[in-house]
PAZAPA-4460 file (N, C-alpha, C; in steps of 0.05 Angstrom, whole numbers, plus 32768, in hexadecimal, padded with zeros to 4 digits):
% residues 256
    n_x    n_y    n_z   ca_x   ca_y   ca_z    c_x    c_y    c_z   seq   type   mol
   803D   8174   7FFA   8036   815B   7FEC   8050   814B   7FE6     1      X     A
   804F   8131   7FED   8067   8121   7FEA   806D   811B   7FCD     2      X     A
   8086   8115   7FC7   808F   810F   7FAB   8081   80F7   7FA0     3      X     A
   807E   80E0   7FAE   806F   80CA   7FA2   8052   80D1   7F9A     4      X     A
   8045   80E2   7FAB   802A   80E9   7FA4   8029   80FB   7F8B     5      X     A
   803D   810D   7F89   803E   811E   7F71   8042   810D   7F58     6      X     A
   8055   80FA   7F5A   805A   80E8   7F44   8041   80D8   7F3C     7      X     A
   8032   80CF   7F50   8019   80C0   7F4B   8005   80D2   7F3D     8      X     A
   8001   80EA   7F45   7FEE   80FD   7F39   7FF6   8102   7F1C     9      X     A
   8010   8108   7F18   801A   810D   7EFD   8016   80F5   7EEB    10      X     A
   801C   80DD   7EF5   8018   80C4   7EE5   7FFB   80C0   7EDF    11      X     A
   7FE9   80C5   7EF2   7FCD   80C2   7EED   7FC2   80D5   7ED8    12      X     A
   7FCA   80EF   7EDA   7FC1   8102   7EC7   7FCB   80FC   7EAB    13      X     A
   7FE5   80F4   7EA9   7FF0   80ED   7E8F   7FE1   80D5   7E83    14      X     A
   7FDA   80C2   7E94   7FCB   80AB   7E8A   7FAF   80B3   7E7F    15      X     A
   7FA2   80C4   7E8E   7F87   80CD   7E85   7F89   80DC   7E6B    16      X     A
   7F9D   80EE   7E68   7FA0   80FD   7E4F   7FA5   80EA   7E38    17      X     A
   7FB6   80D5   7E3C   7FBB   80C2   7E27   7FA2   80B2   7E20    18      X     A
   7F93   80AA   7E34   7F7A   809B   7E2F   7F66   80AA   7E1E    19      X     A
   7F65   80C4   7E23   7F52   80D5   7E14   7F5C   80DC   7DF8    20      X     A
   7F76   80E4   7DF7   7F80   80EF   7DDD   7F85   80D9   7DC8    21      X     A
   7F90   80C2   7DD0   7F97   80AD   7DBD   7F7F   80A4   7DAD    22      X     A
   7F68   809D   7DB9   7F51   8096   7DA8   7F47   80AD   7D97    23      X     A
   7F48   80C6   7DA2   7F3E   80DC   7D92   7F50   80E0   7D79    24      X     A
   7F69   80DB   7D7B   7F7C   80DE   7D65   7F79   80C7   7D51    25      X     A
   7F77   80AE   7D5B   7F77   8097   7D49   7F5C   8092   7D3C    26      X     A
   7F46   8099   7D49   7F2C   8092   7D3E   7F1D   80AC   7D35    27      X     A
   7F19   80AF   7D1C   7F0A   80C7   7D12   7EED   80C6   7D1B    28      X     A
   7EE1   80DD   7D1B   7EC5   80DF   7D24   7EB2   80CC   7D16    29      X     A
   7EB3   80CA   7CFB   7EA0   80B7   7CEE   7EA2   809A   7CF6    30      X     A
   7EBA   8092   7CFF   7EBE   8076   7D06   7EB9   8070   7D24    31      X     A
   7EB1   8083   7D33   7EAD   807F   7D50   7E91   8073   7D54    32      X     A
   7E91   805D   7D64   7E77   8050   7D6A   7E6A   805E   7D81    33      X     A
   7E52   8055   7D88   7E43   8061   7D9E   7E50   805A   7DB9    34      X     A
   7E62   8046   7DB9   7E70   803E   7DD2   7E8B   804C   7DD5    35      X     A
   7E91   805F   7DC3   7EAC   806B   7DC3   7EB2   8078   7DDE    36      X     A
   7EA1   808A   7DE7   7EA6   8098   7E00   7EA3   8086   7E18    37      X     A
   7E92   8072   7E16   7E8F   805F   7E2C   7EA9   804F   7E30    38      X     A
   7EB6   8048   7E1A   7ED0   803A   7E1C   7EE5   804C   7E28    39      X     A
   7EE5   8065   7E21   7EF8   8078   7E2C   7EF3   807B   7E4A    40      X     A
   7EDA   807D   7E52   7ED3   8080   7E6E   7EDC   8067   7E7E    41      X     A
   7ED8   804F   7E72   7EE1   8037   7E7F   7EFF   8036   7E82    42      X     A
   7F0E   803F   7E6E   7F2B   803F   7E70   7F33   8053   7E86    43      X     A
   7F25   8069   7E89   7F2B   807C   7E9E   7F26   8070   7EB9    44      X     A
   7F11   8061   7EBC   7F0B   8053   7ED5   7F21   803F   7EDC    45      X     A
   7F2B   8030   7EC9   7F41   801D   7ECE   7F5A   802C   7ED6    46      X     A
   7F5F   8043   7ECA   7F77   8053   7ED1   7F74   805D   7EEE    47      X     A
   7F5C   8066   7EF6   7F58   806E   7F11   7F5D   8057   7F25    48      X     A
   7F53   8040   7F1E   7F57   8028   7F2F   7F74   8022   7F33    49      X     A
   7F84   8022   7F1D   7FA0   801B   7F1F   7FB0   8030   7F2E    50      X     A
   7FAC   8049   7F27   7FBB   805F   7F33   7FB3   8063   7F50    51      X     A
   7F9A   805E   7F57   7F92   8060   7F73   7FA1   804C   7F84    52      X     A
   7FA3   8033   7F7A   7FB2   801F   7F89   7FCF   8025   7F8A    53      X     A
   7FDA   802D   7F73   7FF7   8034   7F72   7FFD   804C   7F84    54      X     A
   7FEB   8060   7F84   7FF0   8077   7F96   7FEF   8070   7FB3    55      X     A
   7FDE   805D   7FBB   7FDD   8054   7FD7   7FF7   8046   7FDE    56      X     A
   8002   8036   7FCB   801A   8028   7FD0   8032   803A   7FD2    57      X     A
   8033   804F   7FC1   804A   8061   7FC0   8049   8076   7FD7    58      X     A
   8031   807B   7FE1   802E   8090   7FF5   803B   8088   800F    59      X     A
   8049   809B   801C   8056   8097   8036   8043   809E   804C    60      X     A
   802C   80AB   8046   801A   80B5   805B   8004   80A1   8061    61      X     A
   7FFF   808F   804E   7FE9   807C   8052   7FF3   8064   8062    62      X     A
   7FE6   805E   8079   7FED   8047   8089   7FE2   802E   807C    63      X     A
   7FF2   801A   8077   7FE8   8002   806A   7FD3   7FF4   807B    64      X     A
   7FBB   7FF0   8070   7FA5   7FE5   807F   7FA2   7FC7   807D    65      X     A
   7FAF   7FBB   806A   7FAA   7F9F   8065   7FC2   7F8E   8065    66      X     A
   7FD9   7F99   806D   7FF1   7F89   8070   7FF9   7F79   8058    67      X     A
   7FFD   7F5E   805C   8006   7F4D   8047   7FF2   7F48   8031    68      X     A
   7FD8   7F51   8035   7FC4   7F4D   8020   7FC9   7F5F   8008    69      X     A
   7FD5   7F77   800D   7FD8   7F8B   7FF8   7FE7   7F81   7FDF    70      X     A
   7FFE   7F72   7FE2   800B   7F69   7FC9   7FF9   7F57   7FB8    71      X     A
   7FEA   7F45   7FC5   7FD8   7F33   7FB6   7FC2   7F43   7FA9    72      X     A
   7FB7   7F56   7FB8   7FA2   7F67   7FAD   7FAC   7F78   7F95    73      X     A
   7FC5   7F81   7F97   7FD0   7F90   7F81   7FD2   7F80   7F68    74      X     A
   7FDA   7F67   7F6A   7FDB   7F55   7F53   7FBF   7F53   7F46    75      X     A
   7FAA   7F50   7F57   7F8F   7F4D   7F4D   7F87   7F67   7F3E    76      X     A
   7F8C   7F7E   7F4A   7F84   7F98   7F3E   7F91   7F9C   7F23    77      X     A
   7FAB   7F98   7F22   7FBA   7F9D   7F09   7FB3   7F89   7EF3    78      X     A
   7FAE   7F70   7EFB   7FA6   7F5B   7EE8   7F8B   7F62   7EDD    79      X     A
   7F78   7F6A   7EEE   7F5D   7F70   7EE5   7F5D   7F88   7ED3    80      X     A
   7F6C   7F9E   7EDA   7F6D   7FB6   7EC9   7F79   7FB0   7EAE    81      X     A
   7F8F   7FA0   7EAD   7F9B   7F99   7E94   7F89   7F88   7E83    82      X     A
   7F7D   7F74   7E8F   7F6B   7F62   7E80   7F53   7F71   7E75    83      X     A
   7F47   7F82   7E86   7F2F   7F91   7E7E   7F35   7FA4   7E67    84      X     A
   7F4C   7FB2   7E69   7F54   7FC5   7E54   7F5A   7FB6   7E39    85      X     A
   7F69   7FA0   7E3B   7F6F   7F91   7E23   7F56   7F86   7E16    86      X     A
   7F43   7F7D   7E26   7F2A   7F72   7E1C   7F1A   7F88   7E0D    87      X     A
   7F19   7FA0   7E19   7F0B   7FB6   7E0D   7F17   7FBE   7DF2    88      X     A
   7F31   7FC0   7DF1   7F3F   7FC7   7DD8   7F3A   7FB2   7DC3    89      X     A
   7F3B   7F98   7DCB   7F37   7F83   7DB8   7F1B   7F84   7DAB    90      X     A
   7F06   7F87   7DBC   7EEB   7F89   7DB1   7EE7   7FA2   7DA0    91      X     A
   7EF3   7FB8   7DA9   7EF0   7FD1   7D99   7EFE   7FCF   7D7E    92      X     A
   7F14   7FC0   7D7D   7F24   7FBF   7D64   7F19   7FAA   7D51    93      X     A
   7F10   7F93   7D5B   7F0A   7F7C   7D49   7EEC   7F77   7D46    94      X     A
   7EDC   7F80   7D58   7EBF   7F79   7D57   7EAF   7F92   7D5B    95      X     A
   7EA1   7F9C   7D46   7E91   7FB4   7D47   7E73   7FAE   7D48    96      X     A
   7E6C   7F95   7D49   7E50   7F8E   7D49   7E43   7F93   7D64    97      X     A
   7E28   7F96   7D64   7E19   7F9A   7D7C   7E1B   7F82   7D8F    98      X     A
   7E1A   7F6A   7D83   7E1D   7F52   7D93   7E38   7F50   7DA1    99      X     A
   7E4D   7F58   7D92   7E68   7F58   7D9D   7E6A   7F6C   7DB4   100      X     A
   7E5E   7F83   7DB2   7E5E   7F97   7DC7   7E50   7F8D   7DE0   101      X     A
   7E3A   7F7F   7DDB   7E2B   7F74   7DF2   7E3B   7F5E   7E00   102      X     A
   7E49   7F4D   7DF1   7E5A   7F39   7DFD   7E70   7F46   7E0D   103      X     A
   7E7C   7F5B   7E02   7E92   7F69   7E10   7E88   7F75   7E2A   104      X     A
   7E70   7F82   7E2A   7E66   7F8D   7E43   7E60   7F78   7E57   105      X     A
   7E55   7F61   7E4E   7E50   7F4B   7E61   7E69   7F40   7E6D   106      X     A
   7E7E   7F3D   7E5D   7E98   7F33   7E68   7EA4   7F47   7E7C   107      X     A
   7EA1   7F61   7E76   7EAB   7F76   7E88   7E9C   7F75   7EA3   108      X     A
   7E82   7F71   7EA2   7E72   7F6F   7EBA   7E7B   7F56   7ECB   109      X     A
   7E7F   7F40   7EBD   7E88   7F28   7ECB   7EA3   7F2D   7ED8   110      X     A
   7EB6   7F39   7EC9   7ED0   7F3E   7ED4   7ED0   7F51   7EEB   111      X     A
   7EBF   7F66   7EEA   7EBC   7F78   7F01   7EB0   7F6A   7F19   112      X     A
   7E9D   7F59   7F14   7E91   7F4A   7F2A   7EA6   7F38   7F38   113      X     A
   7EB6   7F2B   7F28   7ECC   7F1A   7F33   7EDF   7F2B   7F43   114      X     A
   7EE6   7F43   7F39   7EF8   7F55   7F48   7EEC   7F5D   7F63   115      X     A
   7ED2   7F63   7F63   7EC6   7F6B   7F7C   7EC6   7F54   7F90   116      X     A
   7EC0   7F3C   7F87   7EBF   7F25   7F99   7EDB   7F1F   7FA3   117      X     A
   7EEF   7F1F   7F92   7F0B   7F19   7F9A   7F14   7F2F   7FAE   118      X     A
   7F0D   7F48   7FA8   7F15   7F5E   7FBA   7F09   7F5A   7FD6   119      X     A
   7EEF   7F52   7FD6   7EE2   7F4D   7FF0   7EF0   7F36   7FFF   120      X     A
   7EF7   7F21   7FF1   7F03   7F0A   7FFE   7F1F   7F10   8008   121      X     A
   7F2E   7F22   7FFA   7F49   7F29   8002   7F4A   7F3F   8017   122      X     A
   7F3A   7F53   8013   7F3D   7F6B   8023   7F2C   7F6B   803D   123      X     A
   7F12   7F63   803B   7F01   7F66   8052   7F09   7F56   806A   124      X     A
   7F11   7F3C   8067   7F1A   7F2E   807F   7F32   7F3B   808C   125      X     A
   7F45   7F45   807C   7F5C   7F53   8087   7F54   7F6C   8095   126      X     A
   7F42   7F7B   8089   7F39   7F95   8094   7F2C   7F91   80AF   127      X     A
   7F18   7F7E   80B0   7F09   7F7B   80C9   7F1A   7F6E   80DF   128      X     A
   7F2D   7F5D   80D7   7F3F   7F51   80EC   7F51   7F66   80F8   129      X     A
   7F58   7F7C   80EA   7F69   7F90   80F4   7F5A   7FA6   8103   130      X     A
   7F40   7FA8   80FF   7F30   7FBD   810B   7F1C   7FB2   8120   131      X     A
   7F1D   7F98   8124   7F0B   7F8C   8138   7F15   7F90   8155   132      X     A
   7F30   7F93   8157   7F3B   7F98   8171   7F3D   7FB5   8178   133      X     A
   7F4E   7FBB   818B   7F51   7FD7   8194   7F60   7FE6   817E   134      X     A
   7F58   7FFF   817A   7F65   8010   8166   7F7E   801C   8170   135      X     A
   7F8F   8025   815D   7FA9   8031   8164   7FA4   804F   8168   136      X     A
   7FAD   805A   817F   7FA9   8076   8185   7FC4   8084   8182   137      X     A
   7FC2   809E   8183   7FDA   80AE   8180   7FEC   80AD   8198   138      X     A
   7FE1   80A7   81B0   7FF2   80A4   81C7   7FFF   8089   81C6   139      X     A
   8010   8083   81D9   801F   806A   81D8   8012   8055   81EA   140      X     A
   8003   8042   81DE   7FF5   802D   81ED   8009   8019   81F8   141      X     A
   8000   8009   820B   8010   7FF4   8215   8018   7FE0   8200   142      X     A
   8031   7FD9   81FE   803B   7FC8   81E8   8030   7FAC   81EB   143      X     A
   802A   7FA3   8204   8021   7F87   8207   8007   7F83   81F9   144      X     A
   8005   7F6E   81E9   7FED   7F67   81DB   7FE9   7F76   81C1   145      X     A
   7FFB   7F88   81B9   7FF8   7F96   81A0   7FFE   7F83   8188   146      X     A
   7FEE   7F85   8174   7FF2   7F74   815C   8009   7F80   814B   147      X     A
   8014   7F6F   8139   8028   7F7A   8127   801E   7F91   8116   148      X     A
   8005   7F91   810F   7FFA   7FA8   8100   7FFA   7FC1   8110   149      X     A
   7FF4   7FC0   812A   7FF4   7FD7   813B   8010   7FE2   813F   150      X     A
   8023   7FCF   8142   803F   7FD8   8144   8048   7FE6   812A   151      X     A
   8040   7FDA   8114   8047   7FE6   80FA   803B   8001   80F6   152      X     A
   8023   8006   8101   8017   8020   80FF   8027   8035   8110   153      X     A
   8031   802D   8127   8042   803E   8137   805B   8045   8127   154      X     A
   8067   8031   811B   8080   8036   810C   807A   8049   80F5   155      X     A
   8064   8044   80E7   805D   8055   80D0   805A   8073   80D8   156      X     A
   804E   8077   80F0   804B   8093   80F9   8066   80A0   80FD   157      X     A
   807A   8091   8106   8095   809D   8109   80A2   80A1   80ED   158      X     A
   809D   808E   80DB   80A8   8092   80BF   809D   80AC   80B3   159      X     A
   8083   80B0   80B6   8077   80C8   80AB   8082   80E2   80B8   160      X     A
   8086   80E1   80D2   8090   80F8   80E0   80AD   80FF   80D8   161      X     A
   80BD   80EA   80D6   80D9   80EE   80CE   80DC   80F5   80B1   162      X     A
   80C9   80ED   80A0   80CA   80F3   8084   80BF   810F   807D   163      X     A
   80B3   811C   8090   80A8   8137   808C   80BF   814B   808A   164      X     A
   80C0   815A   8074   80D6   816E   8072   80D6   8182   8089   165      X     A
   80EE   8186   8094   80F1   8199   80AA   8105   81AE   80A3   166      X     A
   8100   81C7   80AA   8112   81DC   80A4   812C   81D9   80B5   167      X     A
   8142   81DE   80A8   815B   81DC   80B7   8163   81C0   80BE   168      X     A
   8159   81AC   80B1   8160   8190   80B7   817D   818B   80B0   169      X     A
   818C   8183   80C4   81A9   8180   80C0   81B1   8163   80BB   170      X     A
   819F   8150   80C0   81A6   8134   80C0   8194   8125   80AD   171      X     A
   8193   812E   8094   8182   8121   8081   8189   8104   807C   172      X     A
   81A3   80FE   807B   81AC   80E2   8077   81A2   80D0   808D   173      X     A
   81A6   80D9   80A6   819D   80C9   80BD   817F   80C5   80BC   174      X     A
   8171   80DA   80B4   8153   80D9   80B2   814B   80C4   809D   175      X     A
   8159   80C5   8086   8152   80B2   8071   8158   8095   8078   176      X     A
   816F   8091   8085   8176   8076   808D   8163   806C   80A3   177      X     A
   815A   807D   80B4   8147   8075   80C9   812D   806D   80BC   178      X     A
   8123   807C   80A9   810A   8076   809C   810C   805B   808C   179      X     A
   8123   8057   8080   8127   803E   8071   8127   8026   8084   180      X     A
   8134   8029   809B   8134   8013   80AF   8119   800E   80BA   181      X     A
   810A   8024   80C0   80EF   8021   80CB   80DC   8014   80B7   182      X     A
   80DF   801B   809D   80CF   800F   8089   80D4   7FF0   8087   183      X     A
   80ED   7FE9   8089   80F4   7FCC   8088   80E7   7FBE   80A0   184      X     A
   80E9   7FCA   80B7   80DE   7FBE   80CF   80BF   7FBC   80CD   185      X     A
   80B3   7FD1   80C4   8096   7FD1   80C1   808C   7FBC   80AE   186      X     A
   809A   7FB9   8097   8091   7FA5   8083   8096   7F89   808D   187      X     A
   80AB   7F85   809D   80B0   7F6A   80A8   809A   7F63   80BD   188      X     A
   8092   7F77   80CC   807C   7F72   80DF   8062   7F6A   80D1   189      X     A
   805C   7F79   80BC   8043   7F75   80AE   8043   7F5B   809E   190      X     A
   8058   7F56   808F   8058   7F40   807C   8062   7F26   8088   191      X     A
   8070   7F27   809F   807A   7F0E   80AB   806A   7F05   80C3   192      X     A
   8061   7F18   80D4   8055   7F11   80ED   8037   7F16   80EF   193      X     A
   802D   7F2A   80E0   8011   7F31   80E1   7FFF   7F1A   80D8   194      X     A
   7FEA   7F14   80E7   7FD8   7EFF   80E0   7FDE   7EE4   80EC   195      X     A
   7FF5   7EE1   80FA   7FFC   7EC8   8107   7FEB   7EC6   8121   196      X     A
   7FDC   7EB1   8123   7FCA   7EAE   813A   7FD9   7EAB   8154   197      X     A
   7FD2   7EBB   8168   7FDD   7EB9   8183   7FF9   7EC3   8186   198      X     A
   8004   7ED1   8172   8020   7EDA   8174   8024   7EEE   818A   199      X     A
   800F   7EFE   8191   8012   7F12   81A6   8017   7F05   81C1   200      X     A
   8011   7EEB   81C4   8015   7EDE   81DE   8030   7ED1   81E2   201      X     A
   8040   7ED1   81CD   805B   7EC4   81CF   806E   7ED7   81DD   202      X     A
   8080   7ECD   81EE   8093   7EDE   81FC   80A5   7EEE   81E9   203      X     A
   80AF   7EE1   81D4   80C1   7EEF   81C2   80B3   7F07   81B5   204      X     A
   809A   7F03   81AD   808C   7F19   81A0   8086   7F2F   81B5   205      X     A
   8080   7F28   81CE   807A   7F3C   81E2   8093   7F4E   81E7   206      X     A
   80AA   7F42   81E7   80C3   7F52   81E9   80C7   7F63   81D1   207      X     A
   80C2   7F58   81B9   80C5   7F68   81A1   80B2   7F7F   81A1   208      X     A
   8099   7F7B   81A9   8085   7F90   81A9   808D   7FA6   81BC   209      X     A
   8098   7F9F   81D3   80A1   7FB4   81E6   80B8   7FC4   81DB   210      X     A
   80CA   7FB7   81CD   80E1   7FC5   81C1   80D9   7FD8   81AB   211      X     A
   80C6   7FCF   819A   80BC   7FE0   8185   80AE   7FF8   8190   212      X     A
   809E   7FF4   81A5   8090   800B   81B1   80A3   801F   81BD   213      X     A
   80B8   8015   81CA   80CC   8027   81D6   80DC   8035   81C0   214      X     A
   80E1   8027   81AA   80EF   8034   8194   80DF   804C   8189   215      X     A
   80C5   8047   8186   80B4   805D   817B   80B2   8074   818F   216      X     A
   80B2   806E   81A9   80B2   8084   81BC   80CB   8094   81BB   217      X     A
   80E2   8086   81B8   80FC   8094   81B5   80FC   80A5   819C   218      X     A
   80F2   809A   8186   80F3   80AA   816D   80E0   80C2   816E   219      X     A
   80CB   80BF   817D   80B8   80D6   817F   80C4   80EE   818D   220      X     A
   80DA   80E9   819D   80E7   80FE   81AB   80FE   810B   819B   221      X     A
   8104   80FF   8184   811B   8109   8174   8113   8123   8166   222      X     A
   8123   8137   8169   811D   8152   815E   8131   8159   8148   223      X     A
   8145   8148   8143   815A   814D   812F   816A   8167   8135   224      X     A
   816E   816B   814F   8180   8180   8158   8195   8173   8169   225      X     A
   81AD   817D   816B   81C2   8170   817B   81B8   816A   8197   226      X     A
   81BD   8152   81A3   81CE   813D   8197   81BE   8127   8189   227      X     A
   81AB   812E   8179   819A   811A   816C   81A8   8105   815B   228      X     A
   81BF   810C   814E   81CC   80F7   813D   81D2   80DE   814C   229      X     A
   81DB   80DF   8165   81E1   80C7   8174   81C7   80B7   8179   230      X     A
   81B2   80C5   8180   8199   80B8   8185   818E   80AA   816C   231      X     A
   8192   80B8   8155   8189   80AC   813C   8199   8093   8135   232      X     A
   81B3   8094   8139   81C4   807C   8134   81BB   8065   8146   233      X     A
   81B6   806B   815F   81AC   8056   8171   8192   804A   8168   234      X     A
   8180   805B   815E   8166   8052   8155   8169   8041   813C   235      X     A
   817B   8048   812A   8180   8038   8112   818A   801C   811A   236      X     A
   819D   801B   812C   81A8   8002   8135   8193   7FF1   8142   237      X     A
   8182   7FFD   8153   816D   7FEE   8160   8158   7FE4   814C   238      X     A
   8152   7FF5   8138   813F   7FEC   8124   8149   7FD5   8114   239      X     A
   8162   7FD6   810C   816E   7FBF   80FD   816E   7FA6   810D   240      X     A
   8173   7FA8   8128   8173   7F91   8139   8157   7F86   813C   241      X     A
   8143   7F98   813C   8127   7F8F   813D   811F   7F80   8124   242      X     A
   8129   7F88   810D   8124   7F7A   80F4   812E   7F5D   80F6   243      X     A
   8146   7F5A   8101   8151   7F3F   8104   8141   7F2F   8118   244      X     A
   8136   7F3C   812D   8126   7F2E   8141   810C   7F25   8134   245      X     A
   80FF   7F35   8123   80E7   7F2D   8116   80EC   7F14   8104   246      X     A
   8102   7F15   80F6   8109   7EFE   80E5   810D   7EE5   80F6   247      X     A
   811A   7EE8   810D   811F   7ED0   811E   8105   7EC5   8129   248      X     A
   80F2   7ED7   8131   80D8   7ECE   813B   80C9   7EBF   8125   249      X     A
   80C9   7ECB   810D   80BB   7EBF   80F7   80C7   7EA3   80F0   250      X     A
   80E1   7EA1   80F1   80EF   7E88   80EC   80E8   7E73   8101   251      X     A
   80E7   7E7B   811A   80E0   7E68   812F   80C4   7E5E   812D   252      X     A
   80B1   7E70   8125   8096   7E67   8122   8092   7E55   810A   253      X     A
   80A2   7E59   80F5   80A0   7E49   80DD   80A9   7E2C   80E3   254      X     A
   80BC   7E29   80F5   80C7   7E0F   80FB   80B3   7DFD   810B   255      X     A
   80A0   7E0A   8118   808E   7DFB   8128   807B   7DE9   8118   256      X     A
***
């Protein structure tokens, strides 16, 4: 299990313990309303929502499915969770009447409905646009016509392979630098080029796609045994050059 995932699990469990223990300590049994455990359950749900998204972002094994949509969706998730929790605490602290509880539940239902609608508007178009075409396979498909998302998926598979702990690994620094360079290239492909209509048909992108595919093939052959260090250094240099190429393509398209 990777370190980011362990940190996510620990953070989630610590949050759940705090959500349960703090109200039990602060509110004696005679003062607890009939909604006491319902509010705790809702707070747990919000914690699951936040940590599930955070865990997906921190995880190195999850391939990003939505590209540049994820940052915007993250803002929506965290804003909704914070607003919902603050609203629940406010009603629990200041308004103990039945009418106040009904208003609170109604507002929570409206907020959750808005979250579902916004999630659908942000996520579903991106999801179907990426899965309507040909899927990415484990073998090496022809680079021509591959979308930025498909290239990023290839890069991510090499990131995951290089990040997997290997016994007797002698070149940890080279491995780390390679993963960092690949991550930068992958994010540039997703956040700068993905979603641009007809980009696969441009000559500059066709050359870039071919170079990225060849880079991934070369990395798939790296075993981290001599003379791997030279190959790793060449891959890092090529990756950094590809990052600059992506920026140049994006800049040229912006000027049009």
